[in-house]
N, C-alpha and C positions, 0 to 999 in steps of 0.2 A: 561744759559737758562735751564729750566727743561728738563731732558732727554726724558721724555714722550712727551712733547710738540715738542721737536726737531724731534723726530721720526715721529710724525704725520705730521710735516711740510715737512720733507724729502719724506715721502710716498705720500703726496699730490702733491708735485712737480714732483715726478717720474710718478705718475698716470696721471697728466696733460700732461707731456711730451710724455708719451706712447700714450695717447688718440690723441694727435696732430699728432703723427706719423701715427696712424691708419687712421686718417681722411685725410691724404695726398692722393690726387687723387680723393677725393670726390668733390661735388659741394659746393664751399664756397659761402659766402654771396656776395662777390664782383663778383664772376663768375656768380652767379644767376642774378645779376643786368645787367651784360653784355648780358646774354642769353635772358633776357626779352625784350631787345631792338629790337630783331628780329621781334617782333609783336608790331607795333606802334598804333594799334587800329584806323587806319585811316578809313575814310568812305569806301574805297575799301576793306581794311582788314575785316571790320565788315560785309560788304555785302557778301564777300566770305565765312566767318565763318557762317553767317546765312544760306547761300545757302547749304553749305556742311552739316550743322546740320539737314537739313530737306530733303535731297535728296541723291540718289545713286551717288557716286563719278563718276562712269562711265558715267552717263547721263550728268553730268556737264562738264566732260572732253571730251565728244563726239565731234570730230573734224568736224565741219560743212563743212569745205573745202573739206572733203573727202567723202561727201555724194552724190556725183554725181552718175549717173546711173552706175550700176555694169555690167561689161562686162561678160556675161556668155557663150561666144563662146569659144570653144577649138578646136585647129587644130588636136589634137590626143585624142581620147576618146574611152575607152572600154565600150561597152553597159552594162547597169545594169538593172535588173528587180526586183523592190521591195526593199524598205528600211527596214532593220531589227531594232529591238528595244531591247536593253539589260535591259531596265527598271532600277530599283534601285539595280544594281549589278555591280561588278567590272570585268565583263567577256568580256570587250572590246577585249582583246587578242584572246579570243575564237571565238567571232563573226567575228572578222577581218580575222582570219585564215580560218574559214569556208566560209566566203564570197569570198575569193580568189579562193577556190575550187569550190564554187557554180557558179561563173562566167564561169569557164571552163566547168562545167557539162552542164550548160544551152546552151553554144555555141556548144558543142560536140553533144548533144542529141536533140537540138532544143526544149528545154523545155519551158514551160510557167513560171509563177511565181513559184519559188521553193526555199525551204530552207532545209538545213540539220538540224536535231534536235540539238539544243545547250545543251539541258538538258542531253542527253545521254552521251556525252563525259565529261560534267561537273560532272556527278555522279562519274565516274571513276577517274577524276582529283582529286576530294575531297578524295576518298578512297586511291588513291596512295600517295597523300600528307600526309594523316594520317599515312600510313606505313613509309613514308620517315622520318617523325618526330619520330615515335616510334623506328625505327631502329637506327636513329641518337642518341637517348637517350641511347640505348643499347651500341652503339659504344663508347660513351663518359662516360659510367657509372663509370669508374675509376677516372674521373676528378671531382674536387670539384664543388659545385653549383655555385660558383662565377667565374668559368672558362668562358672565353669570348664565346666559342662555345656553352657551356651548356646554358649560359644565353641567347644567341641568339636563340637557339632552343625553350626554354620555352617562349620567347617573340613572337616567330613566329611559333606556332604549325600548323597553317592552314590559308590559305587566298583564296579569290576567284580571285586574280590577277594572272598575268602570262605574258609570252612572247610567241613568235612563237615556241620556243623550247618545250613549254608545249603542243602546238597543235601537233607537230611532235611526242612527247613522247606518248601521250594518243591515238591519232587517229591510229598511226601505230600498236599499240598493241590491241586496242579494236574495231577498225573499226568505221563505221558511220551508221546512220539510218535517214530516212526522218523525218521531223518535226512532221507529223501527227502520226507517230508510237510512239514517246515519246515526247509529247508536253510540253510546259512550265507549271509550277505550281506556286503558290504564293511564295513558298520558293526559287524557281529558279530565279524568277523575283525580289525578295526582300530577299537577301541572309543573311543579317546581323544577324537576330535572330537565324537562323539555324546554321550559322557559329560560333556564340558566344557560343551556347550550345555544339557543337562538340569540339570547342577549349577548353572549360572548362573541358570536359570529357577527352580529350587527355592529358591535363596537369596533371590531377589526375592519369591517367594511366602511364604517364611518371615517376611520383614519385614512383609509385608501382614497375615499372621495375627497377628503381635505387635501391630501397630497396631490391628487389630480388637479384640483382647482388651483393650488399654489403654483403648479407648473404651467398654468395658463391654458389648460385644456378647454376646448370649445364646448358650449352647452350641449350640443348633440352628442359628443363623446361621453360627457358626464351622464347624460340621460340614458345612453346605451349601457353604460357600466352599471347604473342603478338597476336597470331592468334585468341584467345578468345576475346581479346580487339578489334581487327579489326571487329569481328563479331558484336560487339555492335555498332560500327561506321557504319557498313553496314546497320544494321536495322534502325538506325537513318536516314540514307540517303534515304532508301526506303520509310520510313514514310513521308519524306519531298518531295522527287523527283519522286517517283514511282519505279516500278520494271523494270530494264533494259531488253529489249527483247533479246532473244538469236536467235530467228527465227521469220520472219514475211512475210506476203504477201503484195505486193505493186504494184499498177498500175501506169505505166508511162503515162503521158499526154503530147502531143506536145504543141507548142506555140498557137495553135488554141483551145486548151482545149479538143482535141479528144484523147481517150484512144489508146495507141500504143501497150502496152504489159502488162501482169500481171504475175508476177513471185514470187517465194518464195526465200527469201534471208536470209543469216546470216549477221550480221554487217560487217564482214570482206569481204564477197563476194560483199556486196553493196559498200564498199570502193573500191574494185577492179574495179567495173564497172563504178561508178559515181565519185569517189574521186581520190586521188593521193596517191599511195602506197609508193612513194619515198620521202616522206617529210623529212626524216632524212638526206639522202645523196645528194639530188638534189637541196638544197637551201643553201644560205650563208647569214648570218646576217651581215649587214654593219652598222657601227656607225660613227657619226661625233661628236667626243669629243675632241675639241682643247686643253683640259687640259692634255691629254695624247699623247704619241708619235704616229704619223701616220705610216701607213704601218707596223703595228705590229698586231699580233693575241693575243687576250685576252680571258681568261676563268674565269667565275665567280664560285667560289667554292660553292657547295651545291645549286646552282641555277638551279634546275631541278624539274620536276614534278613526276618523278618515281625514286625510290632508284636505280634501275638498268637502269635508263635512261642516257641521255647525259647532262653534264653541259652546260649551255648557253655559246657559244663561238662566238666571232665576230671579224671582221677585222675593225680597226679604220682607217678612210680615210678622206682626205679633201672633202669638200662639193661638189666641182666640179666633182670629180671622181664619187661620188654617183649619181649625176644628169645624167651623161652620161649613166650609167647602167639603171637608171630609165626610161630614154627616150627610150633606146633600147628595154626595156621590153614592154612599152606602144605601141611603133610602131608595135610590134608583137602581139598586142591585149591581153596582159597579165597583169592583175592587180597584185598589190604587197601589202604585209603587211607593214604598215608604222606607226611609233609612233612619238609623238611630245609633246611639252608643250602646250597643247591646250588652256589652260586658259589665256594665254598671248595675249592681244590685240584682243580678240575675240569679234566681234559684232554679238551676237547670233541671233539678229532679222534679220540681212541681211545674216547671214551665211558666213561672211567674216573675214578672218584672215589677218590683215594688220597692220604693225607697226605704220601706220599713223591714225589708227582708233580713238585713244584717245590722247589728248594733256594734259597729266598730268603735264608737266613742267610749262605750262602757269598757270594752276590752282593752283599749289602748290608754284610757284615762285622759283623753284630750278630745277636742271638738274639731270638726271639719266644716267650716262655715262659708266657703266660697259659693256664690250664686252662679247661675248658668253663664252669664257674661264673663265673670272672672275665671271660670274654668276654661272657657274658650281662649281668653287672652293669655292664659298661662299654660296652654297646651295640655291641660288636664282632661279635656273632653273634646270629642269630635265624632263625626259620623264614622262608624266602623262596619256596618252591616246593613244590607238591604233585604226587605221582606215585603210581603203582600198584605196590605191592610184590608181586612175583610169583615170586621164586625165592630159594633159599638153598643154599649148598654146605656140607655138614657133614663134619668130619673123622672119623676112626675112633672118636673118643670122643664123637661127637654134638655137637661144638662148631662154631659157624659160622665159616667162614673168609672168605666173601664173600657178597654179596647182589646181586639184580638188580631193577630197576624198569622198568616200561613207562612211557615218557615221552609227552608230548603236544606235541613240537616237530617232528613230521613224521618220516618214515622215513629221511631223509638225515642226521638229527642223531645224534651219538653213535655207539654201536655198533648199527647197523641200527634206530635209533629207540629203543634201550634204553640204560640206564646201568648199569654194574657198579660196585659199591663194595666196598672192603675192609672187613673187620669193624672194623678200627681206625678208619677214617673214619666208619663207622656210629656208633661210640661217641661220637665228637667232634661230629658235625654232624647227627645224626638228632634230631628234636624230637618229632614227633607220629605216632601210629599209631592207626587206628580198627579195632577188632576186634569181631566178633560176640560177644555176651555168652556164648555157649556155649563160647568158647575162653578166657574170662576165668577167672582163678584165684578161689578162694573168698575170698581176702584182698581182691581188688579189688572183688568184689561186696559185701563188708562195708563197704569204704570208701565205696562209692556210697550207703550208707544214711546217711552223715554229712550234717549240714547244711553245704552248700558255703561255703567262704570266698570272699566276693565281692571281686573285684578291679575297679578302675575301668576304664571304657571306654578311657581314654587310656593305659593301661599299655603302654609301648613294646614289651614282649615279644610283644604280640598284634596289633600293627599289620601289616596285610597289604599 
């Protein structure tokens, strides 16, 4: 045989063999024929396909057996006055934290409808996060661009999301003002464009700081440059959100709308009178994460709203432990910061969170059997929204049957601005609760004495 022909034959044989090996694990023709048999194109299959092709899956899966009259009675309920609205922003954490304090202020001072300004602390939240990013870039300037931490910083220079830790960090430093002293703006209610521009500028500034450090600039020069950069960010925030007040005059009105007193305040003096000065030390974050060990204290690296603030720290507990503390707080007329996976099985028209709301299994002809731990491990579920836990209904044995939260999607959303959840849904999709330490069990207070287990900033469980 001609050597050239033999070489071509050998090459083709090797190439075909290699290609076959590369295809191993792919979908073969025989496998495809087997897969296709799952859809038989029966009249019922075709009817379901036609229905799904022209309708919202949730409407088709809506469980008619679960549409009986919704019980809105609660044996324990903290009064609420006025539903807030975060509009098109990710500030649920801020609205929730302020609503917890608002309920206390209304009860203590017999106020009518009242809100703290959400724009005021949000202004400083964004400024402090900008500094957190820039200082983080300085701290990691000796590391390469593909370092995991450097990459994470440039991916996350700024966000409007957060947790109760951010409320504590910002409010304790900058104080509070009434809503009419620094009202909402278009950019506070629709944060994406402002945030996009500021994030773009911060990334540019981050590169400039790395270049300065690479050239051997002295720390004083780098610090001066960072201050100049933050001045640019401050101006952008003022243009979008307004000038934060340093002093203001405000008239308190009682529940009847009558003026009670008119005084001049600073944001910190207003916090002292109407808010909570002990946000950092008087509260504990509780988590129900069955994918991690219970009765352990965890800390999330770099998950804070100020460079000089506290990393987010929490105690991981079984759900029943958390319920006990939640009930104790509600019995004492104290609302709580609460977060969950709100999109799961939410009937937004009724304002009901119930695992029986939708029968996806009957519609799709398959089952969905992962438990809470498995959903967390596979990124199928995680905390997505914060609200204010305000009510629980207990049966004759003192066990909860349902819960209610004050939401921040406006009064027309859900059940008159609230969401009601069954206890079963609470078990499956509740993640975080912040309680005052006086409602914490002795066991939790002991766990808080542990050295926290530090988790990385990019842990997907804590992305907001």
